[in-house]
Structure formats: structure tokens, C-alpha cells
N, C-alpha and C positions, 0 to 999 in steps of 0.2 A: 359248576363253578370253574372259571378259568384259572390255569396256573399263572404265576407271575414270573416275568423275566426281568431281572434287575441288571442293568448294564451301566458301567462306568467307563467312558471313553476319554482318554487323555491324549492331547496332541500339543506338542511344543515346537514351534518354529523359531520363536524369538526368546532369548534368555536374558536374565537381568545382568549377568556379568559380560562386559564388552569383549573379554578375551575368548568367550565361547562363540564359535561360528554359528550363525543362524542357519536354519534348514529351510526347505522349500515345500515339502509335501506332507508334513505331519498333520496339520490342521485339515488338509484335504482327505487324508486317511480317515480321520474321525467323521467328517461329513459324509463320506461315501459309505462307511459302515453304518452310520445312523440311518441313512436312506434305505439301505438294504434291510436292516433289522425292522424298522417300522413298516416297510412294505411287505415283508414276508411273515411277520409274527404278530402284527396287530390284531388279526382276526381271531387267532386261537389262544393268544396270551394277553395278559394284562402287562403291557410293556411299560416299565419304569426306567427311563434312560436319562442319565446325566452326563454332560460333557464338561470337561475342564480344559480350556485352551489358553496357551501362552501364560500370561501373568496369573491366571487363575490357578495354575497347576504348581503351587508351592508345595513343599514337602508336607507342611502341616495340613494344608487343605486336602491333599490327596489322601493322607492317612485318616483325617476326620471324616471326609466324605465316604471313604471306603467303609468305615465302621458304622456310620449312621445309615447309609444306603443299603449295603449288603447285610447289615444286622437285622433287617426286616425279613430276609429270606427264610422260608421254612423248608421242610423235607421234600415237598413236591415242586419247589421252585427252581429256577435257573439263575445262576450268577455268571456274568461275563465281564471281564476286565480287559481292556485293550490299552496299550501304551505305545505311542509313536513319538520318538525323540532321541536324544543322545543317550548312548550307553557307555559305560566305562568299567574300570576295575579299580580296586584298592586293596592293599595288604590287609588280610583279616587280623583280628585280634589273635594273639598267639594261643589263646585258650582253645581255639578251634583246630590247631595243627594236626592232632591225631585223626581227626575225621576228614579234613580236607588238606592232604599233604602238599598241594600246590600253593597253599597259603594265601589265596585270593578270594575276595568277594566280587561277585558280578553285580553291577549296580545300574539303577535308572537315575539319570541326572534330572532332578526337578528344576523348576524355573529358578529357584533361589539357592540351589545346591552349591554353587561356586561364587566367589572364591573361598568363603569362610563357612559355608553351611555343610550339611551332610547329604550325600546321595541316599537314595532308598536302596538298601542292600537286599540281596536275595534271601539272606537269613532273616530279614525283617518281613519280607513278603511271606515267608513261611509261617511266621507268627500270625500275621493278618489273615492268612488263609485258614489257619487253625481255629481262630476265633469264630469265623463264619461257618466253617465246616462242622462245628459241633451241633449245628441245627440241621445238617443233612441235605443241603441243596446240591444240585448238579452244578459243578463249578468248572469254568474254562478260563484260562489266562492266555492272552495273546500279546506278545512283545515284539514290536518292530524297531529294534535298536541293536547297536553293537554291544557285545559282551566282552570284548577284548581289543587289543591293539594299542599302538603308541604313535601312530602316524598323525599327520595333519589332514585337514579336510581338503579334498581336491577342488580345483576351480573349474573343472569340466562340467558338462551337464549332468554327469553322474557324480554325485558327491556322497560322502559317507556319514552315517549317523554315529559318529565316534569322536570323542575328545580324549586328550592325554590322560593316562591313568594317574591316580593319586599315588604318592610315594611313601607317605607316613602310615604306619599301621593304625587301624581303627581302634579307638578306645573301647574296651570291653563293655563298659557301662553305657555306651551311646546307642546300643542297638535297641531301638524302640522302648525307650523309657526304662532301660535296665532289665529287660525281660530275662536275659540269660544269666545275669547276676542273681536274680531271684529264683530262677527255675532250673539252673544248670545248663551245660553246653549241648544238651540233646536237642537237636533241631526238630521241631514237630513236623510230622508228615500227615498230610490231609489228602483225602481222595479228590483228585482234580486232574485236568489235562493242561499241560503247558505247551503252547504253540509258540515257538521262537523263530525269529526270522533268519538266524544263522547259528552255526555252532560257536562254542566259546572261544575259538581261535580265529574267527572270521569277522568281517565288517559287514554291516548292512547298508545297502545302497539307498540313496534318497534322490528324488528328482522333482521337478515342478508338478508332475502328475501324481505324485504320491510315492510311498516307499515301494521298492521292488517286491518285497514280500506281501505287503497289504494288497497291492494291485493283483498279484498272482492269486492270492487267496480269494479275492472278490470275483475275479474272472471265473474261477472254478465254481464258486457259489452261484453266480448268475447263470452259468451254463447248466449246472446240475440241479439247482434248487435246494431248498432247505432240507430235503430228505436225504441228502448225501451223508454217508457215514464219515466219521472222523478218519478212519483208515483210508478211504478213497480220497477224501479231501486232502490228506497229507501227501499221498503218492502223486496226485495230479498237480497240486499247487507247487510241490517241490520241483516237479519236472518243469513247470512253467517258469519258475524262478531260475532254475539252473540254465535253461535255454536262453532266457533274456540276459542273464548275467554274463554268459559266454559271449554273446554278441557285443557286450560292452567291455570285454577283456577283464571281467571281474569274476570272482569266485564266491559264491554264496549258496549254502545248503541249509534250508530250513530244517528244524528239528522239532519233532513232537515227542513229548515225554509224558507217560501216564503214571500217576501215583495213586497208591491206596486202592488198587483193584479197579481202576477206572476202565469202563468197557469201551474200547476203541471202535467197536462195531455198532455203536449207537448213533442216532441221527444228530447232526450238528445243532447245538443249543436246544436239545430236546432230550436225548439220551435213550429214547425208546429204540428197540432193536430194529435193525435193517435186515432184510432177507439175506440169508447165507448163500452166497453164490460160489460156485466152484471154478470160476475163471479169474485169473490173476493178471494184473497189469504187466505189459511187456513194453519197455521203453529203452531208447538208445542211451548208453552211458558214455560220454566223451572220455571220462577217466579210464574206463576199461576198453575203450574203442570197440565196443561190442554191444549187441542188444542183450538186455538183462531181463530176467523173468522173476517177478516178485514172489517166488516160491523157492524154498531151500530145504536143507536137511531137517529143520525144525518142523516143516510141513509134511515130511514123509519122503522127500526125494532121497534115494540112497546115495551116499558119497562114494560108494564103490559098486562095481557091477560089471559084468561082461557084456551085457546087452545095453544098447543105447536107450535113453529115455526120449520118447517122442512127444511132441507137443503140437496141438493144432492152434494156430494163431488167427484170431478174428479181428476185423476192423472195429467192432463194437462189442461191448460186454453182452448185450442181449441179442446178438445176431443169431439167427436160426442155426441149429447144428448143421455143419457141413457147408453152409452158404458162405461164399467168398473167403474161405479159409485157406491158410498156407501151412504147410508142414515144416517143422523145425526140429532139430535135435539139441539136447542139452549138452553143452561143451564142458562145463565145470559146475560143481555144486558147492555153494557156500552155506553158511548157517541159515541165513534168512533170504537169500536170493541166489540166482544161478545165471550162467551165461548161456546164450542160445546161438547156434549156427544159423543165422537168419540174414537173408539179403532182402532189404526193403528200401526203396529209394528215399522216401520221406522220413528223415530221422527226427522230425519235430513232433510226430504224432504219437499218441498212446494207443497201443493195441492190447488185445486180451488173449491169453492163452489158457488152454486146459490140457492136462496130461491125458494122453490116450493110451500110452503103454508104460507100465511101471515094472521094471525088472526085479520085483521082490515078490516073495510068496504071499498069498492072502493070509489073513489072520484066522486061526481056528477059533470057532465059537460053537459051543454045544447048543443043540436045538432040540427041545423036547416038548411034546404036547400032541394034541389032536391034529388030524390031517387038515381039518378046516382052519384051525388056528394058525398052523404053519403056512397055509396058503395065504391067509390074510397078511401075515408078516412078510412073506416073500414078495407079495404084490406091492406092498409099501416100499420095500427095499428096491424093487425094480423101478418104481416111480421116482424115487430119489435116493440114490446110494450114499449121498453125502461124502463122496470120495472114498468110501470104505470098500475093501475087497475082502469078503468073508468066505470062509471055508467051513461048511456045516458037516463035512464028511469025515472029519478027524476029531471027534469029541474028546478022545483021550489026550490030545495035545492042547486042549482049550484051557485058558485061565478063566474065561468068563462064559456064562451060559444064559440062554433065553428059555424060559420055562413057561408054558401056557397051561394053566390049571385053574379050576374053579372060576372060570370066566375072567381070569387075570393074565396079563403078560408081565412076567417077572424077569428082571435083569439081576443076575447073581454073580458074586465072586466065588468061584468054585473052590479056590484054595482055602478060604475061611468059612464058606457056606453062608456068608452074610448077604442079605438083600441090599442091593444098591438102589434100585428104584422099581416101582411097579405101576401098572395102570389097568383100569377096568372100565368098560367090558372089553372083550376081545373084539376090536373093530379097527377100521382103518385109522381113525384118530389116535387111538391108544398105541397102535403099531408105530405110527410116525413119531409119536412122543418118545417111546422107549428107544427107538432107533436113533433119535437125536441124542439121547443121553449116552447110548453106546458109542456114538461117534466121539463124544467128549472123553469117555473112558479110554478109548483106543488112542486118541490124540495125546492124552496124559501119559500113557505108557510109552508111546513113540518118542515123545519129548524127553521123558526120563531116561530112555536108553540112548539118546543122541550122543554120538561120539565121532571123531575123525581119527581113524587109525594111522594116517600118514600125513600129519601136519609138517610144514617146513620149519616152523618155530619149535623149540624144545619145550614141551609142556612143563618140565621140571623147573623151568626158569620163572614160572608164575606159581607162587606158593599160596595155597588156600588151606587155612588151618583154624582149629578151634582153640581158644584160650579160656581156661577156667580159673577162678580165683582160688588161691590156697588159703590155709588157715590164717596167714598173716595179712591177707588182703592183696598179695602180689598176684600177678598173672602167670599161670603155668601153661605152657604149650602142651597140647595133647597130640601125640603122634598118631598118624593113620587116618583113613577115610571113614572109620566107624568110631564114634565116641559113645561110651557107655556111662550113663549117669544114674545114681541111686537116689530115688525120691523118698524123702522122709517127712513128708507133709508140708515142706516149705518150698517156695519157688526156687528153682535151680537156675543160676545165672552163668553167663559166659559170653564170649565175643567171637564172632566170625571175622577173620581178618584175611587180607590179601596183600601180596608183595610182588612187585614186578622187577625181576632181575634179568629180563631179556634185553636184547640190544636196541629195542625200539618201543615206542609208545604202543600200548594195546588198549582195547576197550573191554570192559568187563560188565557182565550183567548177572546179578544174583537172582536165581529163580527158586521159589519155594513151591513145593508140590504138596498141596493140602489133601487131607483124607477124603474130602468130598469131591476129589478130582479137579479142583481148581488149580490153575498155574498162575503164580503171582510174581512178576518182576519186582523185587524189593529195592534194588539199587542198580542204577545204570550210570557208568562213569568211565572216564579215560584215566589211565595211570601212566605217568612218564617212567622211563627206565631208570633204575637205580634209586627209586624212592623207598622209604621205609614202609613198615606195616601200615595198612589203612584199614580202619574199622568199617565193616560192612553192616553188621547187625550186632546188637547187644548193648548199645550205648543208652538206648531209651529205657526209662524205668519200667515200661510195659513189655520189654523184651526179656522173656524168661521161659523156662520149660516147667511143666507141671503135669500132674495126672488128675483127671476128674475122679470124683468118688465112684468107687466100683471098678475103675480101670486098673489093670495089673501092669500094663506096659503101653508104650507108644513108640513110634518110630517117625521122626521128622526128617524129611528128605530135602536137601538143598543141592543145587547144581550151579556151578559157575561157568558161564559161557564166556570164552575169551576169543576175541576177534581182532583182526588187523584193521578192519573198517568199522565205523560206528554202526551198530545194528539198530533197526527200528524196534527197540525192545518192547514198546507198548503193544506191538502187534502179536507178541507172544502171550499176552494175557488171556486166560480162559476162566470164565466164571465157573464156580463149582456147581454141582447138581443141587438145585435149590431145595428140593424135598427129599434129600438123601435118606435112604432107609425106610421110605414110606411107600404105600400103595395109594395112588390117586384115583379118584372116581371121575371119569370124563375129563381128563386133563385138558387144559387150554393149550391148543397148539395151532400154529399157522404154518401151512405147507410152504416150503421155500426150496423152490427148485434150483643164533653167537663173534683175535686181536687185529685181524686184518679187516680192511674195509669190507663191509658187507653190503650186498644189495638189499634194499628194503623189501620185506616180504609183503605181498598183496594178496587179497582174497583168501586169507588163511584163517583157520579157526580150530579150536579144540575145546574140550570141556574138562572140568574137574568136579568130583563129587564128594559129598560129605553127608553122612547120616548120623543123627543123634538119637540113641536109644535110651529111653527113660524106663527104669524098672523099679518096682516097689521092693 
């Protein structure tokens, strides 16, 4: 039985209010996307696609169609919403101030939104997503519109999908039939991917041939096909848009944001996994005036070291090892990307690099078992190392161990003695499966230990703290990086908050490190200097700490990644080990080979940590 793909495509070139400038390419965006979807997915999916164009795209009609159309989607289905049209901003209702200190809603301008109607706000989209998400479909949202700005539309061939911001605060009761009055100010979060044409401070370009973002997205999709991963689609389409925008003397940087543990390495409008490759995109960055490598400290590149990191750069991702390759060295290491000393004439192309020398010691892993079993494991490791460098000769230094016994390959936490995962029998398939899980464990450890010992910004200027309610219901600040809570049978509540007292805007990403070795970005946002405390976690009724029956303690690990450039936080997501603590028989596995004027700091980053210990 075919899976269903439910698509709702909205394009508005002409608006009801004469004061709103018409656009040129929004309807064309929809037509092009419809053509691609039907051509690529009709064979394998039951495609259910609806378009709303111009006067059809009223606020009421968009909401009603969304609910009726997407409400049919089940757990195995795909939901795709695309909007091309004007975007704007409006002051949020004051009740949201604690959670969004900038005080703005980002909005989509419906056909009848102006002058007296309502835009469709981001906080309303969150509710609509939540309604659909309760049924578990794979959800992707694509927005080709401006999310900020106060300028007027250009009269050149390059125009902007932007109208003036509203100036009056939104009435609290007006958000989607009073949802937040009835349910509180906690904005629901649902597993989905948001693909936006620009960041919240930029404008999106429009032209006769379609939106700059939509055209770049479709170009990559047509070149790569439907099996491209979201991660690759993001990197390549952003590059296409950046280059074209630069030619037009425009600045536009598409943003992808994953929510609710959405896997960025799944296939576009499908979600099934894409082969895990160890080559990363290399692209020229005009902002840095340098070639950049989409691999940083979060991926294992050391931010310090006496030896240079060498990279082989290929013209294609799948080029044979050594063929047509160029050698380059890493010049600087950021959190999620790095700079390369590379001279290459064509700055418009995307290259691919793989690290060939890493000046860090390998990870000690204890290895026990029969000679035959060890040979099987090492053969699998030689076939696909998954970027791991392992040292089997210092078992006394190892935190994790591989044990082959009773025809099983077991991955264990040597500190606790607990089983992480196992597979049987001892063969090539089981070896590859367990090594894949080991690579997740080591990536989890590496990410948890991530730090920059020599940042230019003062880490003390960004406060990351836990606040717990006292007996009177007031919030009490808890000092230190380790918070200890006493569990007495009821849910323990508190809030994680951040405050930026640095001299410039920074970007923050809150990462949660799960017990099953999953890494989950909970919040990704910018914070302007001098703003008050911002709540990152703890506002939702479902945000609390507890202990399962039989557990005596737990330790929840959070890390705050602070960067001067917006990170691609969705790329930091790592799914946990699915069958954590179990031994699988013949596991399914597919082989995949600071008063004076200051200079603004660039390419800087640091981390802050906080651990919450819960004891009975």
C-alpha cells in the first residue's frame, strides 16, 4: 500500500488591499513545485495536492484547508506546506514577552490580511502543526517570504516579498480562535522541518521567474533528485541563493530549522535515511572571503593543536579516492564549520572534502573475545571506519568496550557495566551494526565535551542558569553548573534561562543529551545584547524532571552553544540508539560507505553546561 503525500501550496501575487504591492513569481513558484512533486512522487506515493492562488488564499481558507487536508495524514504519511508571498512582522501580545524578548511575531500575509484583517502568525502556525502532528506524519514547511523589514518594494527586476510591519500589538485572544487564552502561553512544539527563504532580519527576493529561494531549491532538487537529504539540500540550495543574491547586490541566507528531533539526514519528502558519507561540502564564503568546510568542532575537529589538519578536496562527493583531489589545510575551526587554505579558480562551485589527518589521539576502546570474532570486527572497521579512530591497545583507558561472547557482539559502558546494544550472530552484518552504534556513542561524547578554551567574547557575559519555584511560587535562581533536585514522587519543575550581556548579538542553541545517546537541539535563536532573561525550557506543562519506578537517580545533561554566526543547528541532531540496552538477532543494517568602540567579533563560539541531578 502506497504512503500518502499531502501537499498544500499557497502562492499570492495579487492582494486585495491596493496598498500592498503585487508580486511576480509566487504563483510560478507553486506551479513549479507542483510539477516537481507530481513528476517525482506520483509513482511511489498517493499524491494529494491542493493549491491556493491569489484570492483563494484568504486567511480563513488557508486555515480551513490546512485542517481538512492535513488532518487526513497518518503516521506513515508526508505533509508538505509551501507559502510564497509577502511576509511581515507585528508586535506580539505582551503575554509572550518572557519567551520572545524581541516582542515580535513573524507573519505570513494572506490575501485578505490587510488593511483590517489578521496575518497568519508564527505562533498560529505552531498550533496548526501541533494539531496535525498528533497523528505522527513526516512534516515539512517551506516559506518563501520576508520575515522582517520596514522598507518598500523595489521597482527593479529584483523585488522583495516584504511589506511594512504592523505597529499595534496583537490582541492575545486573536491567535487562532483564542487558543493561547484557553491553553496558556506555552507554544506547542511539533516534530517538523522548517525551510525558510531568509533569516528573520533579511528580505526575500522575488522576480518574474519565481522567488530566489524557491528557484534555488528546485534547481538542487532537479539536479540531485528526490533522494537528496535535507542536510545536502540545505547546504546546496543556500549556496545557490547566496551566489545569485550577491550578483543582484542583495543579501539572503536561507535557514533550515529542525524541531522535535527531526532527522536532517532523511530523504526529501520521504524521511527514510540517506547513506552516511564522510565527505563534507566545501564552498566559497564571500562573508569570510575564504573557502569554508562544513565540518567544525562539533564534528570532531580540534579547536586547538600543534599539527595542521589536512583535508583532501574532491570535485564530486562520490569521486574515487585520490582522483582529481586537492590538498588543503584548515585555517580556523568554528563550531559547525571551518576555514580552509584553498586556492581554486571557480568560486561558484561546491566541492567536497574529507579529513585525512586529525591531530588528536584515537579513542581507547576495550576489545575482548575470540580471535575469529575480533577479526570479523576489525574487518568491518577497515571496510568503513565511519570517521572513528580507535585504539584497542589501552583497555585501561577505555570508557566503552566491545565484547564478543556466546556468538554475540556487545557494546558496553565500562563505567557502569551496562549494556548499550548488542547483536548476534558474530558476523559481518552484526559487526557493522554495532560499529554504527559505537560511532553514535563517540559522537555523543565528543559533542558533550565540546568547548573553545580561547574565545574572543567573554563567556561570562552570557548567563545560562536554572530557576526553580520556591514554596510561594516565585522563581529562585540556582547557582552553579550542577543542579541537585530531590524527587518525592511528584514532577519536579524549573526553567532553563539565558541572558545576553555581551556587546553584540549572539546565537544560542540549547542541546539535550539523552541517555540513549541522542543529541537533540531544543531551542535555536538569536539574542540581542542587553535583553533580559529568556526562557529556553520549562514553560511547557510537559517540561519537568522525574524518576521512573525503580530508579534511584538520573542526570540530565544540557549544553548551550553560543556562536557569533547562526549555526545550522538541525545538523547537530542525532537520533538515539533505537534498541538501547537490547541484543538484536540479525539486525537490519545497510552498509554505507566588551566602553570603547569594539570591533564585532566573527567566527567565535563557546559553550556553557548545566547538569540536573535528580535523587530519591
